[in-house]
N, C-alpha and C positions, 0 to 999 in steps of 0.2 A: 677465367671470367673475362679479363680484359686481354684480348689477343689481337686487337685491331688498332689501326691508326685512326684517330678521330680528327675529322676536318670539320670546320664550322665557319662558314662565310669568311674565308681568307685568313682565319686564325688557325694555328696549327698546334694540335696536342698529339703526343704519342707516348706509348709506354716503352720504357727501355728494358733491356735484358735483365738489369738488376732490380726491376720491379718499380722503379720510380717513374713518375709521370713528368714529362717535359712539356712546358708551355713556352711558346716563343712568338714573337711578332717583330715587325720592323717599325721603327719610329718614323716621324715625318722626314727626317734627314737621312733615311735609309740605313740607320744603324740597327744591327741585329741585337735583340734582347732575348735572353733565355734564362729560365730558372727551373729547378727540379723540385718535385713534391712527392709526398707519400701517397696522397689520394688525388683523384681527379677533381673533386670539389675545391680542394685547396688551390690546385692549378688554375681552375676557372676563376676563382675569386681573385687571385693575384693578377691574372691577365685582365680581368675587368677593371680592377683598381689601377693598374699600370696604364691601360688605354685611356681611362678617364683622366688621369693626371696628364697624360700626353696631350689630350684634346684641350684641356683647360689650362695648360702651362703652369702647373703648380711647382713651386720651388720649396722643397722641404728643408727647413733649417731649424736649429735649436732656438727656443724662445729667449735664451740669454746671450745671443750672438751680439757682439759689439759691431760698431760700424767698420772698424778696421778688419775684423774677421769677415764681415759681409763683403767688403770690397775685394779682399783676397779670394773669397769663394766666387764672386761674380767674375773676376778676371780669369780664374782658372777653369771655371765650369760653364759659364754662360756665354761670355764673349770670347772664348778661347780660340775660335776659328777665324777671328778678324785678322787683318794685316798686322804684322809686328809693329809698324809705325803707329797705327791707331791705338793699340794696347799701350805703347810707350806714352803716347799723348794722354791717355786716360790716367795712367799712373802719375805723370808729372802734374796734371791738373788736380789730382786728389791730394797730393802732398803739398 
């Protein structure tokens, strides 16, 4: 039934030899994101959600996150590509 590679306006879907569907895209900073699913609708839903979050810059965290945990998360995941001196300055000012 599914023996083709599906292209859709710059987004890439394919079916692998093991029968799983692969959905992938590139983020704004050109990082490659890919995930595998059992059905094509699952892959399309994940891709739509991921692209929406990418466009709207959602940061998904737990609701019981403390300020200390948030700062650690922010340093490690959001501003991690800044210069080491800048990160050190942020850490010194926080403490």
